[in-house]
VOTI-596936 format. One record per residue: x, y, z of N, C-alpha, C in turn; residue in one letter. Coordinates in steps of 0.02 Angstrom, whole numbers, plus 50000, padded with zeros to 5 digits. Layout:
VOTI-596936
XYZXYZXYZA;...
***
This chain:
VOTI-596936
580145484955741580245477755738579575474155752M;579425469055712578815465355722578895460455780L;578375459655820578375454755874578235447855845T;578385442455884578225435755860577475435055844P;577055438255884576335437955872576155441155805E;576455446955791576325450355728576565446255669Q;577145443055676577405438855622576935432955609K;576655430255662576185424655654575565426855616A;575315432755632574725435355597574875436455523I;575465439155509575645440755440575705434455396R;575825428655427575855422455389575175420255363L;574635423155391573965421155371573705425055311T;574085429955288573855433955231574435437355197G;574285442455158574775446255119574885452955153I;575515454555168575685460755201575745466555152G;575745472655180575785478555137576425478955098G;576985476755127577625476855091577675471255039S;577205466555040577225460754996576755461454936E;576225465254942575725465454889576015468354825I;576485473054830576785475854769577175470554731G;577505466054766577885460654733577415456054695A;576855454254726576375449854693576075453054632I;575975459654635575665463354579576175465554527A;576815463754537577335465654489577525472954492G;577445476154551577585483254558578195484654603L;578515479354628579065480254675579725478054644N;580175482754629580815480854598581295477254645P;581155477554711581605474554760581375467754784W;580775465754766580505459354790580105456054734M;580155449354730579805445554679579285440954712Q;578815438254673578315433754702578625427854739P;579195425354715579515419654750579725421554821I;579905427854831580105430054898579505429854946D;578915431654921578315431254962578135423954975V;578195419854924578055412654932578515409654985Y;579145411354984579615408555032579435410655103R;579195416755111578985418955178578385414955203R;577885414055159577255410955180577315403355187K;577685400255142577695392955140578325389955172V;578895393155160579525390455185579755393555250E;579395398555274579585401755337580215405855334G;580385408255274581005412055265580935419055294Y;581455421255329581485428155355582095431555327E;581975437355295582525440955263583005443755315E;583665442655306584145445355354584165452955351P;584375455955405584415463255409584885465955356D;584725471655328585165474955280585175482455295N;585595486055257585685493255271585035497155264A;584635495455213584005499055202583515497955261A;583495491755286583055490255342583285493855405M;583945494055415584215497655473584055505055469E;584155507855410584025515055400583295516755418R;582845512655393582145513855407581965513055480G;582255507955511582095506655581582325512355627R;582915515055615583175520155660582935527255644F;582725528355582582515535155563581755535955558L;581395530455564580665530755556580335535355607E;580485534355671580145538255722580315545655717R;580955547155704581145554155697580795557655640G;580715553955584580355556855527579625557955543T;579325553255580578625553955599578535559955646A;578995560755693578955566455739579045573055701D;579465573055651579575578955609578915580955575W;578595575855544577945577155511577435579655562W;577405576455621576915578355671577035585455697A;577665587355702577835594155724577555599355675Y;577635597855610577395602655560576635603055557R;576305597455571575575597155565575215597955632R;575595598855685575305599255753574845593255764L;575125587355751574735581155750574925576555808A;574465572055825574605566755872574665560255834T;575095555855859575225549455825575025543655870L;574785538355840574655532255878574795526155833R;574955520655865575095514455829574535509455843E;574375505455792573835500555799574085493355790V;574735492555777575015485855768574805482755703G;574805476155701574615472555640573855471455640T;573545473255584572815472755579572625468455519I;572015465855522571745461555469571065464255448V;570955464955384570305467355360569775461955375D;569255463455413568745458355428568365455955367P;568375459755313568005457755252568415453055209R;569075453655213569525449555172570145448155213N;570185442055239570715440155286571405440255254K;571445440555188572105440855156572425447655164L;572035452755180572305459555187572575460355258V;573225459655263573565460355327574075466055320V;574105470455369574585475955364574765478555434C;575315482055437575545485155499575695492455483T;575185496755486575305503855471575825506755518P;576225511355492576735514555534576395518455591D;575945522955572575595526955622574905528955596F;574435529955641573835533555626573935540555654L;573785545655616573955552455635573345556955633A;573265561155683572715565955687573005572955687K;573005576355628573235583355626572775587855665P;573025593855680572615598755717571995600655676S;572065600255610571495601555566571405595655519E;570795593355511570675587855466570575581255502G;570375576155463570225569555490570865565455502A;570795560255541571355555655554571545552255489E;572185551055480572425547955418572965542855433L;573135539155381573665534155384574325537755368D;574815537355414575465540355402575975534955389L;576235534855329576745530055309577425533455304S;577925530655336578585533655337579055529655292I;579395533155246579895529955203580545533955209K;581105530355209581755533555215582175531355155V;582105534755098582455532655037583215533255044P;583565529255004584285529755001584515536054965G;585165537254961585415543554933585245544754860P;585145539454821584995540354749584255539254733R;583865537454783583165535654771582715541554757A;582955547654768582525553554758582285554154686W;582635551054639582425551354569581755548054558L;581565543454602580935539654595580345543254627D;580475548954658579945552454694579755558954658W;579115560654660578885566854629578955572854674G;578635578254655578665584454694578275583854759D;578505587554808578165587854872577435589854863D;576985586454898576275588154894575885584254842G;576225580454799575885576454748575765569354776T;575515564954733575455557854751575955553554713D;576485556854688576975553354645577505549854687Q;577345543854711577815539854750577955533354711I;578505529854727578645523554692578055518654696P;577975514854643577385510454636577335505454694E;577905502854718577885498054773577565501154835A;577725507554849577445510954907576715512754895Y;576545514354832575855515954816575415509754829L;575655503954808575285497754820575215496454896A;575745497954933575725496755005575215501155040Q;575205507655025574725512055060574005510555039V;573895508554977573225506754956572995500454992Q;573455495855003573305489655039573115491255112W;573485495855142573335497955210572645501255214E;572485505355164571855508955165571255504255158L;571345498455128570795493655123570575491755194I;571055490055236570885488055305570705493955348A;571075499455341570955505255384570275508555371L;570045508255309569385511155294568835507555331S;568905500955338568395496955372568465497455448E;569075497255473569185496955545569195503855578L;569425508955542569505515555572569205521255531H;568885519655476568585524855434569095529455401G;569705527055392570235531155362570275529655287I;570275534855247570285533955174570845537755140T;571305540455179571855544255150572515542555186T;573045542155147573715541155174574135547255158S;574585548855203575115553555188575775549755197E;576205550455148576855547155149577385552455161V;577745551855215578265556755233578945553655221A;579375557355186580035554755169580555560355172A;581105559355210581645564355209582055563555145P;582015568455101582355568155037582725574655025I;583365574255009583745580254993583805585055051G;583795582455112583875586755170583235589955195G;582675588655162582035591555184581515586055189D;580965587555219580425582655226579905583655171L;579835578655130579315578855079578715574855103R;578125577255087577505573955108577065573055046V;576835566955037576425565154980575735562855005Y;575215565154973574535563554995574225558754945R;574005552854970573755547554927573055545654950V;572535547554913571845545454932571725538254910P;571215535154939571035528354921570845527954847A;571075522754815570925521554744570585514754739D;569925514754734569545508454735569725503854677K;569865506854619570035502654561570695499054573E;571205502654596571855499454610571785494454666L;571405496054717571305491354772570985484854747Q;570515485454701570205479454673570695475154635G;571135478354597571645474554560572125471054608L;572315474454662572765471454711572435465554746L;571805466154763571445460654794571405454654748L;571275455754684571255450354636571925446754631T;572465450654628573135447854624573295443754686A;573115446254745573255442754807572865436154811A;572225436354793571815430354796572075425054747E;572285427154688572555422454639573205419354664R;573645423554692574275421054718574165415954774F;573715417554819573575413154876573285406454851W;572825406954803572495400954777572965396654736R;573375399754694573785396054647574455393854675D;574685397254728575365395654751575405393954826H;575105398054869575195396754940574805390554963V;574165390254948573755384554970574015377854943L;574155377254878574415370854852575165369954863P;575495375054893576215374854903576585373754837R;576365377554787576655377154720577015383754706R;577675383754701578035390054692577885393254625P;577945399854621577875403254556578405400854507P;578325402554444578815400654394579475404254405E;580035401254385580695404654392580685411554360P;581035416254393581035423154368581725426054360D;582245422054371582935424454362583205428354420G;582845428854475583065432854532583505428754579S;583875432254621584285428954672583835425354722E;583245428154736582785424954781582575418054756G;582465417454690582265411054663582845406054666Y;583465408554656584045404154662584095401354733A;583965405554783583985403354853583445398154866K;582855399354837582305394654845582495387854817H;582795387654758582985381254727583515377654768L;584005381454794584535378354835584245375254898R;583745378654928583435376154989582985370154974A;582645370454918582165365154901582505358754876R;583045359554839583395353854810584125353854832F;584275351354893584955351454918585425346554883P;585145341854844585565337154807585725330854847G;586165326754821586355320654855586165314454817G;585735315054766585535309254727585995308554666S;586205302554652586655301254596586265299554532A;585645301654528585215300054472585385304554412V;585355301754352585415305554290584745305554255T;584505311354236583855311854204583945313654130V;583465311654090583465313354019583085319854009T;583375324453972583075330953962582405330453926A;581925334253951581275334753918581335339653859S;580795340153820580795344953765580875352053792V;580555353353848580605360053878581305361353903Q;581615356253933582305357053958582785358253900A;582665354853844583095355853784583065363253762E;582475366153764582395373053744582745377753792E;582665376453858582995380753907583755380153903W;583995374153888584725373253880584975377253820A;584595377153765584795380953706584825388453724R;584325390853760584315397953779584905399553825R;585065394853869585615396053917586275397053880Y;586425392353834587075392753800587105398853753F;586545400553722586525406653681586655412853724E;586335413153782586415418953826587135419353853A;587425413453866588115413553891588595416153839R;588495414153777588935416653723588855424253715E;588225426653719588105433853714588415437653773Q;588415434453832588705437553891589455438353883K;589785433053857590505433353846590685438853796V;590285439253742590405444353691590305451353720E;589765452153761589625458653791590175460653840A;590415455853879590945457353928591595459353892E;591735456253835592325458053796592265465153769T;591665466853743591555473653717591605478753773R;591335477053832591365481653888592085482753911M;592485477453913593175478153934593575482253884E;593435481353819593765485253768593605492753778L;592955494253789592755501253799593085504053862A;593135500053914593445502253976594175503953965R;594545499653930595255500853918595365507153876Q;594925508353827594985514353786594855520653828C;594365520253873594225525953916594805527253964L;595085521953992595655522754037596255525754001E;596335523853938596875526753898596765534153887S;596135536053875595965543153866596075547153931E;595925544153988595985547654052596705548454075M;597115543454059597815543854082597845544054158G;598185549154186598255549754258597675553654290D;597215556054250596645559754278596205555054320A;595895557754372595475553654415594735554054398T;594545559054356593845559854338593775561754265K;593225559454235593055561554167592315563354167M;592135568854135591445571054131591245571454058V;590685568154040590445568253972589755571553968G;589445570953910588795574053900588275571253948T;588245564653956587755561554000588075556154043D;588705556954061589025551954104589605555154143F;589785551754197590385553554236590765547154251R;591425547654252591845541854268592355543954321I;592425539754372592935540754423593435535054418S;594075536654416594605531554414595145533654463W;594985532554526595415534954580595755529154615A;596295530654649596655525654688596305524554755V;596165518354771595835516654835596315512854879T;596145512654943596575509154991596605501654978K;596055499054955596015491754945595805488255008G;595525482454999595285478555057595865474555087R;595905474155153596435470055183596325462655169P;596865459255156596835452055142597365448555184S;597155443755223597615440255268597705433055245T;598315430955237598465424055220598495420155285D;597925417555307597905414255371598305407755373W;598375404555316598785398455313599505400155330E;599755405755302600445407755316600515409855389A;599995413155417600015415255487600065409155532V;599665403955518599685397955558600365394455554C;600645394455494601305391355487601835395255525E;601815401855521602295406055556602225405255632A;601605404455655601485403755727601565396555750A;601725392055702601805384955717601185381955750K;600595383755723599965380955747599905373855719V;599775368955762599705361955738599155361355685P;599285357455633598795356555579598155353555605K;598215349255656597615346055684597155351255716A;597455356455747597055361755777596715366055724L;597085367355670596785371055614596195367255585V;596285360755575595755356555546595145356355593E;595275356455657594735356155706594275362155701Q;594555367955683594175374155678594025376155607H;594075371455561593915372655491593245369455474T;592795373255447592145370555428592065370755353T;591705366055327591565365655255590815364755245R;590535369255206589815368855192589715366355121T;589425360355113589315357655045588805361855007P;588895362254942588415365854900588415362754831F;587875363654795587805360954728588095365854677R;588475363254629588775367254577588445365654510T;588185370854478587855370054413588375370954358F;588555365554321589065365954270588795363354203R;588475367354164588225365154098588785364954047P;588785359854005589275359153951588915357553886T;589005361653835588695360153771589095354753735S;588765351253689589105346053651589675348953610M;589595355153589590125358553551590745359353595K;590635361353658591195362053704591505355253720E;591085350153727591335343553744591775340753688A;591565341853626591955339353569592605343053561S;592625349453582593245353353577593715351953636N;593435349053689593845347953749594245341753745G;
***
């Protein structure tokens, strides 16, 4: 867990987990997510992946250290003195019984993530992590003379270790991307262009809460985006209909079977318990709870609803 002091330092530059997003190498994070952290003060809520990493990180590091007869130490959040935008919090600095001290990065992939990792002993790790360790090596090379990272990850019941040497060319590209992002977006407080992500939707909801009864006339650009929206919506409806048709045909083929195996697919159609659903209104009525008491403990959160209507739909309505 980062301390308040570490969080404050990270606001002054780009962190190791963020540089991949800015460079377009992180499938889980977009540039808008980094912008929201730096400009809007947004903090991502805890999720299963973050919990998994937090609780298994130290054990994985100790596992690696046991195999390498190594000592581990932490250095906290560091900043490259040559380029203040390079901010990172290495997991550990590790000194094996043989060889120089190195950067030890711990990753705890999910159950299906092993497909993104190469063979043990290679440098074949997901691009987002590759960007992160190269970012760390920029600062570590200057502050501690460290030019190599090892990435340890428990995969398939065993510990895989990947060795990643410093790559000056990639580091240069990452620095250029970070400087451009900081100059074009963070300093002028100008968000990146929309990217279709959930993070961008959250940014828009936070930035424009609504409340104005103003009607605006569409610009030429808005006309084009509206055309694309309605075309995409029609294609989505057609695709969903085709998908439902295929599903019904597959279910007909399966009958009472719970599994189907094909050349390159598997289907499970099993009976589940289902989620519990409670009709609280009926419970209150049965318990004769006063309506005033129910209203007192009922909260309503206003939100903006996006409802586009094409002229074709309006004329048919």
